[in-house]
C-alpha positions as CSV (number, residue, x, y, z in Angstrom):
1,M,-67.5,-54.5,53.9
2,M,-65.7,-51.7,55.7
3,M,-63.1,-53.8,57.4
4,P,-61.4,-55.1,54.2
5,M,-61.4,-51.6,52.8
6,E,-59.7,-50.2,56.0
7,E,-57.1,-53.0,55.9
8,K,-56.4,-52.3,52.2
9,V,-55.9,-48.6,53.0
10,D,-53.5,-49.5,55.8
11,L,-51.5,-51.8,53.6
12,E,-51.1,-49.1,51.0
13,S,-50.1,-46.5,53.5
14,D,-47.5,-48.9,54.9
15,E,-46.0,-49.4,51.5
16,E,-45.9,-45.7,50.6
17,I,-45.5,-43.9,53.9
18,P,-43.6,-40.8,52.5
19,F,-46.2,-40.1,49.9
20,S,-49.5,-41.4,51.3
21,A,-50.9,-38.0,52.1
22,S,-49.9,-36.5,48.8
23,A,-51.3,-39.5,46.9
24,T,-54.7,-39.2,48.6
25,R,-54.8,-35.5,47.8
26,K,-54.2,-36.2,44.1
27,K,-57.2,-38.6,44.0
28,V,-59.5,-36.0,45.5
29,H,-58.1,-33.1,43.4
30,P,-57.0,-34.5,40.1
31,F,-56.6,-31.1,38.4
32,D,-54.2,-29.4,40.8
33,S,-51.5,-27.0,39.6
34,E,-48.8,-28.3,37.3
35,I,-46.1,-27.4,39.8
36,N,-47.6,-29.7,42.5
37,I,-47.8,-32.5,39.9
38,A,-44.2,-32.0,38.8
39,S,-43.0,-32.0,42.4
40,H,-45.0,-35.2,43.1
41,V,-43.4,-36.8,40.1
42,D,-39.9,-35.8,41.2
43,M,-40.5,-37.1,44.7
44,S,-41.8,-40.4,43.2
45,K,-38.8,-40.7,41.0
46,S,-36.4,-40.2,44.0
47,W,-38.4,-42.7,46.0
48,I,-38.2,-45.3,43.2
49,L,-34.5,-44.8,43.0
50,K,-34.2,-45.5,46.7
51,R,-36.1,-48.7,46.2
52,I,-33.9,-49.9,43.3
53,Q,-31.0,-52.1,44.4
54,M,-27.6,-50.5,44.3
55,G,-25.8,-51.2,41.1
56,P,-23.3,-49.7,38.5
57,L,-26.0,-48.0,36.4
58,R,-27.5,-46.3,39.4
59,S,-24.0,-45.3,40.6
60,I,-23.3,-43.7,37.2
61,Y,-26.6,-41.9,37.2
62,I,-26.1,-40.5,40.7
63,V,-22.4,-39.4,40.2
64,L,-22.4,-38.2,36.6
65,I,-26.0,-37.3,35.6
66,K,-28.0,-36.4,38.7
67,A,-26.3,-33.1,39.7
68,K,-26.9,-30.1,37.5
69,I,-23.3,-28.9,37.8
70,N,-22.3,-31.9,35.6
71,L,-23.4,-29.8,32.6
72,L,-19.8,-28.4,32.9
73,L,-18.1,-31.7,32.4
74,P,-17.7,-31.4,28.6
75,F,-15.5,-28.3,29.1
76,G,-12.7,-30.6,30.2
77,P,-12.3,-32.6,27.0
78,L,-12.8,-29.3,25.0
79,A,-9.9,-27.7,26.8
80,I,-7.7,-30.6,25.9
81,L,-8.8,-30.4,22.3
82,L,-8.1,-26.7,22.1
83,H,-4.7,-27.2,23.7
84,Y,-3.6,-29.3,20.7
85,L,-5.5,-27.4,18.0
86,T,-4.9,-23.7,19.0
87,G,-2.4,-21.7,20.9
88,K,-4.8,-19.7,22.9
89,H,-3.6,-20.4,26.4
90,G,-6.1,-18.1,28.1
91,L,-9.0,-20.0,26.6
92,V,-7.5,-23.3,27.6
93,F,-7.0,-22.0,31.1
94,L,-10.6,-20.9,31.4
95,L,-12.1,-24.1,30.0
96,S,-9.8,-26.2,32.3
97,M,-11.1,-24.3,35.3
98,L,-14.7,-24.9,34.2
99,G,-14.0,-28.6,33.6
100,I,-12.4,-29.1,37.0
101,T,-15.3,-27.4,38.9
102,P,-17.9,-30.3,38.6
103,L,-15.2,-32.9,39.2
104,A,-14.3,-31.1,42.4
105,E,-17.9,-31.1,43.5
106,R,-18.4,-34.7,42.7
107,L,-15.2,-35.6,44.5
108,G,-16.6,-34.0,47.6
109,Y,-19.9,-35.9,47.2
110,V,-18.2,-39.3,46.8
111,T,-16.0,-38.6,49.8
112,E,-19.0,-37.8,51.9
113,Q,-20.5,-41.2,50.8
114,L,-17.3,-43.0,51.8
115,A,-17.5,-41.3,55.2
116,F,-20.6,-43.3,55.9
117,Y,-18.4,-46.5,55.8
118,T,-15.1,-45.1,57.3
119,G,-16.2,-42.4,59.7
120,P,-15.5,-38.7,59.7
121,T,-11.8,-39.0,60.6
122,V,-10.8,-41.4,57.8
123,G,-13.2,-39.7,55.5
124,G,-11.5,-36.3,56.0
125,L,-8.1,-37.9,55.6
126,L,-9.0,-39.6,52.4
127,N,-10.5,-36.4,51.0
128,A,-7.3,-34.5,51.8
129,T,-5.2,-37.3,50.2
130,F,-7.2,-37.4,47.0
131,G,-7.4,-33.6,46.9
132,N,-3.6,-33.3,47.2
133,A,-2.9,-36.0,44.6
134,T,-3.1,-33.2,42.0
135,E,-0.4,-31.2,43.7
136,M,1.9,-34.2,44.0
137,I,1.6,-35.1,40.3
138,I,2.2,-31.5,39.3
139,S,5.2,-31.2,41.7
140,I,6.9,-34.3,40.4
141,Y,6.3,-33.2,36.8
142,A,7.8,-29.8,37.6
143,L,10.8,-31.4,39.4
144,K,11.6,-33.4,36.3
145,S,11.7,-30.1,34.4
146,G,13.9,-28.4,37.0
147,M,11.2,-25.9,38.0
148,I,12.0,-25.9,41.7
149,R,10.6,-22.5,42.5
150,V,7.3,-23.4,40.9
151,V,7.1,-26.5,43.1
152,Q,7.9,-24.5,46.2
153,Q,5.5,-21.6,45.5
154,S,2.6,-23.8,44.4
155,L,2.9,-26.0,47.5
156,L,3.2,-23.0,49.7
157,G,0.1,-21.5,48.0
158,S,-1.8,-24.8,48.6
159,I,-1.1,-24.5,52.3
160,L,-2.2,-20.9,52.5
161,S,-5.3,-21.5,50.3
162,N,-6.5,-24.4,52.5
163,M,-5.8,-22.7,55.8
164,L,-7.2,-19.2,55.0
165,L,-9.5,-19.4,51.9
166,V,-11.0,-22.9,52.1
167,L,-11.4,-22.9,55.9
168,G,-12.6,-19.3,55.9
169,C,-15.3,-19.9,53.2
170,A,-16.4,-23.1,55.0
171,F,-16.7,-21.3,58.4
172,F,-18.5,-18.4,56.7
173,S,-20.9,-20.6,54.8
174,G,-21.6,-22.9,57.7
175,G,-22.1,-19.9,60.0
176,I,-24.7,-18.4,57.7
177,A,-26.5,-21.7,57.0
178,N,-26.6,-22.6,60.8
179,H,-26.9,-19.1,62.3
180,Q,-29.4,-20.3,64.8
181,K,-26.8,-22.4,66.7
182,V,-23.1,-22.4,67.6
183,Q,-21.1,-24.8,65.4
184,V,-18.6,-26.9,67.3
185,F,-15.8,-29.3,66.3
186,N,-13.3,-31.5,68.0
187,K,-10.8,-29.1,69.6
188,A,-8.2,-31.9,70.4
189,A,-7.9,-32.9,66.7
190,A,-7.6,-29.2,65.6
191,L,-4.9,-28.5,68.1
192,V,-2.9,-31.5,67.0
193,N,-3.1,-30.3,63.4
194,S,-2.0,-26.8,64.5
195,G,1.0,-28.3,66.3
196,L,2.0,-30.2,63.2
197,L,1.7,-27.0,61.1
198,L,4.0,-25.2,63.5
199,M,6.4,-28.1,63.3
200,A,6.3,-27.8,59.5
201,V,7.1,-24.0,59.8
202,M,10.1,-24.9,62.0
203,G,11.4,-27.3,59.3
204,I,10.9,-24.7,56.6
205,M,12.2,-21.8,58.6
206,F,15.6,-23.1,59.7
207,P,17.1,-23.6,56.2
208,A,15.9,-20.1,55.2
209,V,17.4,-18.6,58.3
210,L,20.6,-20.5,57.8
211,H,20.9,-19.2,54.3
212,F,20.0,-15.5,54.9
213,T,22.3,-15.2,58.0
214,H,25.2,-16.7,56.1
215,T,26.1,-19.0,59.0
216,E,26.5,-22.2,57.0
217,V,29.5,-24.4,57.9
218,H,29.8,-25.5,54.2
219,F,28.3,-22.8,51.9
220,G,25.7,-24.3,49.6
221,K,25.9,-27.8,51.2
222,S,24.8,-27.3,54.8
223,E,21.5,-25.9,53.7
224,M,20.7,-28.8,51.4
225,A,21.8,-31.4,54.0
226,L,19.6,-29.7,56.7
227,S,16.7,-29.7,54.3
228,R,17.0,-33.4,53.5
229,F,17.5,-34.4,57.2
230,S,14.5,-32.3,58.3
231,S,12.4,-33.7,55.4
232,C,13.0,-37.3,56.7
233,I,12.1,-36.2,60.2
234,M,8.9,-34.6,59.0
235,L,7.9,-37.7,57.1
236,I,8.5,-39.8,60.2
237,A,6.4,-37.3,62.3
238,Y,3.6,-37.5,59.8
239,G,3.6,-41.3,59.7
240,S,3.5,-41.3,63.5
241,Y,0.6,-38.9,63.4
242,L,-1.4,-41.2,61.1
243,F,-0.7,-44.1,63.5
244,F,-1.8,-42.0,66.5
245,Q,-4.9,-40.7,64.7
246,L,-6.1,-44.0,63.3
247,K,-4.8,-46.8,65.6
248,S,-3.5,-45.6,68.9
249,Q,-6.2,-43.1,70.1
250,P,-9.0,-43.1,67.5
251,N,-11.5,-42.0,70.2
252,L,-9.7,-38.7,70.5
253,Y,-11.0,-37.8,67.1
254,S,-14.7,-38.8,67.5
255,P,-17.2,-36.1,66.4
256,V,-18.3,-33.8,69.2
257,D,-21.7,-33.2,67.8
258,E,-23.0,-36.8,68.2
259,G,-24.8,-35.8,71.3
260,G,-26.1,-32.6,69.9
261,V,-29.6,-31.7,69.1
262,N,-30.3,-32.4,65.4
263,D,-33.4,-32.7,63.4
264,P,-34.6,-36.3,63.3
265,E,-35.6,-35.9,59.6
266,D,-32.1,-34.8,58.6
267,S,-30.4,-37.6,60.6
268,D,-32.7,-40.2,58.9
269,D,-31.9,-38.8,55.5
270,E,-28.1,-38.7,56.1
271,E,-27.8,-42.2,57.6
272,V,-28.3,-44.1,54.3
273,P,-25.5,-43.9,51.7
274,E,-26.6,-43.8,48.0
275,I,-23.7,-45.8,46.6
276,T,-21.7,-48.8,47.9
277,Q,-18.3,-48.6,49.5
278,W,-16.4,-50.2,46.5
279,E,-18.2,-47.8,44.1
280,T,-17.0,-44.8,46.1
281,I,-13.4,-46.1,46.0
282,G,-13.7,-46.6,42.3
283,W,-15.2,-43.1,41.7
284,L,-12.5,-41.5,43.9
285,A,-9.8,-43.0,41.7
286,I,-11.5,-42.1,38.4
287,L,-12.3,-38.5,39.5
288,T,-8.8,-38.0,40.9
289,L,-7.2,-39.2,37.7
290,W,-9.3,-36.9,35.6
291,I,-8.6,-33.9,37.8
292,S,-4.9,-34.6,37.6
293,I,-5.0,-34.8,33.8
294,L,-6.9,-31.5,33.5
295,S,-4.6,-29.9,36.1
296,G,-1.6,-30.8,33.9
297,Y,-3.1,-28.9,30.9
298,L,-4.1,-26.1,33.3
299,V,-0.4,-25.7,34.4
300,D,0.8,-25.7,30.8
301,A,-1.7,-22.9,29.9
302,I,-0.9,-20.8,33.0
303,Q,2.5,-19.7,31.7
304,G,1.1,-18.5,28.4
305,A,-1.9,-16.9,30.3
306,S,0.5,-15.0,32.6
307,D,2.3,-13.5,29.6
308,S,-1.0,-12.4,28.0
309,L,-2.4,-11.1,31.3
310,N,0.9,-9.5,32.4
311,M,0.7,-11.0,35.9
312,P,3.7,-12.0,38.1
313,V,4.6,-15.7,37.9
314,A,4.8,-15.8,41.7
315,F,1.2,-14.5,42.1
316,I,-0.1,-17.1,39.6
317,S,1.9,-19.9,41.3
318,V,1.0,-19.0,44.9
319,I,-2.6,-17.7,44.5
320,L,-4.2,-18.7,41.2
321,L,-2.8,-22.2,40.7
322,P,-3.6,-23.4,44.3
323,I,-7.2,-22.1,44.1
324,V,-7.8,-24.4,41.1
325,G,-5.8,-27.2,42.6
326,N,-7.8,-27.0,45.9
327,A,-11.2,-26.9,44.2
328,A,-12.0,-30.3,45.5
329,E,-11.2,-29.3,49.1
330,H,-13.0,-26.0,48.6
331,A,-16.3,-27.6,47.4
332,S,-16.3,-30.4,49.9
333,A,-15.3,-28.3,52.9
334,I,-18.1,-25.8,52.3
335,M,-20.6,-28.6,51.7
336,F,-19.7,-30.3,55.0
337,A,-19.8,-27.1,56.9
338,M,-23.2,-26.1,55.7
339,K,-24.4,-29.6,56.8
340,D,-22.9,-28.9,60.2
341,K,-20.2,-31.6,59.8
342,L,-17.3,-29.4,61.0
343,D,-15.2,-32.4,62.0
344,I,-14.9,-33.4,58.4
345,T,-14.4,-29.8,57.4
346,I,-11.4,-29.5,59.7
347,G,-10.1,-32.8,58.4
348,V,-10.4,-31.6,54.8
349,A,-9.1,-28.0,55.2
350,I,-6.6,-28.2,58.0
351,G,-5.8,-31.8,57.4
352,S,-4.9,-31.0,53.8
353,S,-2.6,-28.2,54.9
354,T,-1.0,-30.6,57.4
355,Q,-0.5,-33.2,54.7
356,I,1.0,-30.8,52.2
357,S,3.4,-29.3,54.8
358,M,4.4,-32.6,56.6
359,F,4.2,-35.0,53.7
360,V,4.1,-33.6,50.2
361,I,6.8,-31.0,50.7
362,P,9.3,-33.4,52.4
363,F,8.3,-36.0,49.8
364,C,9.3,-33.6,47.0
365,V,12.6,-33.0,48.7
366,V,13.3,-36.7,48.9
367,V,12.2,-37.2,45.3
368,G,14.3,-34.3,44.1
369,W,17.2,-35.9,46.0
370,C,16.7,-39.1,44.1
371,M,16.4,-37.2,40.8
372,G,19.5,-35.2,41.4
373,Q,17.5,-31.9,41.6
374,P,18.5,-29.4,44.3
375,M,15.0,-29.2,45.9
376,D,15.3,-27.9,49.5
377,L,13.2,-26.3,52.3
378,N,14.5,-22.8,51.7
379,F,11.2,-21.1,50.6
380,Q,12.8,-17.6,50.8
381,L,12.3,-15.1,53.6
382,F,9.1,-13.5,52.4
383,E,7.3,-16.8,51.8
384,T,8.5,-18.3,55.1
385,A,7.3,-15.3,57.1
386,T,3.9,-15.4,55.3
387,L,3.5,-19.0,56.2
388,F,4.5,-18.5,59.9
389,I,2.0,-15.6,60.4
390,S,-0.8,-17.5,58.7
391,V,-0.3,-20.6,60.8
392,L,-0.4,-18.5,64.0
393,V,-3.7,-16.8,62.9
394,V,-5.3,-20.1,62.1
395,A,-4.1,-21.7,65.4
396,F,-5.7,-18.9,67.4
397,M,-9.0,-19.3,65.4
398,L,-9.2,-23.0,66.2
399,Q,-8.2,-23.0,69.9
400,D,-11.7,-22.7,71.3
401,G,-13.4,-25.4,69.2
402,T,-16.2,-23.2,67.9
403,S,-17.0,-21.7,64.5
404,N,-19.0,-18.8,63.3
405,Y,-19.4,-16.7,60.1
406,F,-17.2,-13.9,61.6
407,K,-14.2,-16.1,62.0
408,G,-14.6,-17.3,58.4
409,F,-14.9,-13.7,57.2
410,M,-11.7,-12.8,59.1
411,L,-9.8,-15.7,57.5
412,I,-11.0,-14.7,54.0
413,L,-9.8,-11.1,54.6
414,C,-6.4,-12.4,55.7
415,Y,-6.1,-14.4,52.5
416,L,-6.9,-11.2,50.5
417,I,-4.0,-9.5,52.3
418,V,-1.7,-12.4,51.4
419,A,-2.9,-12.3,47.8
420,A,-2.2,-8.6,47.5
421,S,1.2,-9.1,49.1
422,F,2.2,-11.6,46.5
423,F,0.8,-9.4,43.7
424,V,3.4,-6.7,44.5
425,H,6.1,-9.2,45.5
426,V,9.1,-9.7,43.2
427,D,10.5,-13.2,43.4
428,L,14.3,-13.0,43.6
429,E,16.4,-16.0,42.6
430,K,18.5,-17.6,45.2
431,D,21.7,-16.8,43.4
432,N,21.0,-13.1,43.8
433,N,20.7,-13.3,47.5
């Protein structure tokens, strides 16, 4: 009589390995504390969800309902409603920020799921691309309205925000969460991105130097011609970089922590994606579209909010607007760094800065050329110098291929210096120079 009982117990334990011990304990002590019962129910629910076959309903539950931060999702439609019903730009600005926050967090989560299928290199590139879609849409909208300085300052602010604030917060959070070991990343990939950023600084600096030294062959025309020529060269360089990164030498960008010592439980949990590949692509498109729509209302509210708050327009364009626009990169980069996935963090933060400087800015110059708008690479002397110094600081931080919380703290402090500088900076029009 004992053998069938033992076989039955073995079969039950094989079917419910994660919860066999807890289930036995519940049978012996049926009146344990409510906390233990609640935790057991939650674990059972998560286990049941894993057993359910992947489908649209499960995907909607995981992306839109499961996370507690999704409680902020209704603030987005509320901001749009108040935009048309009231003229309170400050309230619309606040609600738009609250509405974008959960979308940014979910965008980072979906990108992490897609990285299971594409790898960390393509995953970081896709995250940077979808994160920068907001800046591109806003820039094209502003170009149609002739707001060239807003385009230049917002794109410059996006580069500075990604390099200093996003990367700094990611290094700081990752260093605190993984203080027991040294975090490492692929130094070769980081150095290539640093080189591209320096090339972007070269393309942006020469039109500004040509303008402020008054050495143009044809005044007012040579600067524009140089900007358009340099933009085409930068687009070719970025396309070559993508080919080099994805096709020519993909092994150069393989993660360096594959041979590291990781906890087996963590690796087992992270190996299985929760949603399918096509579902991640669909959610990326939906979340990016919704973020872009809310960002448009956010931009419309910033001008009125700047008048009510008595803040410089340059400070709002360079500091406040990019922080909201880069919310997706900010959330995902910190999440990846805390999970010790620094290769994706570098791809998100530095890759996003590289994409803006080498693709989005030249693309806006070419689009302005087609629209008949005088968009050029002359970002003014103060902005160009700020970008040059910031790129040098980040390049020195990345050269050894290691990360810690002190490096992140230094980058955050550098961004505070930049923010204070733009708060006291008066933006002069080009015609007055």
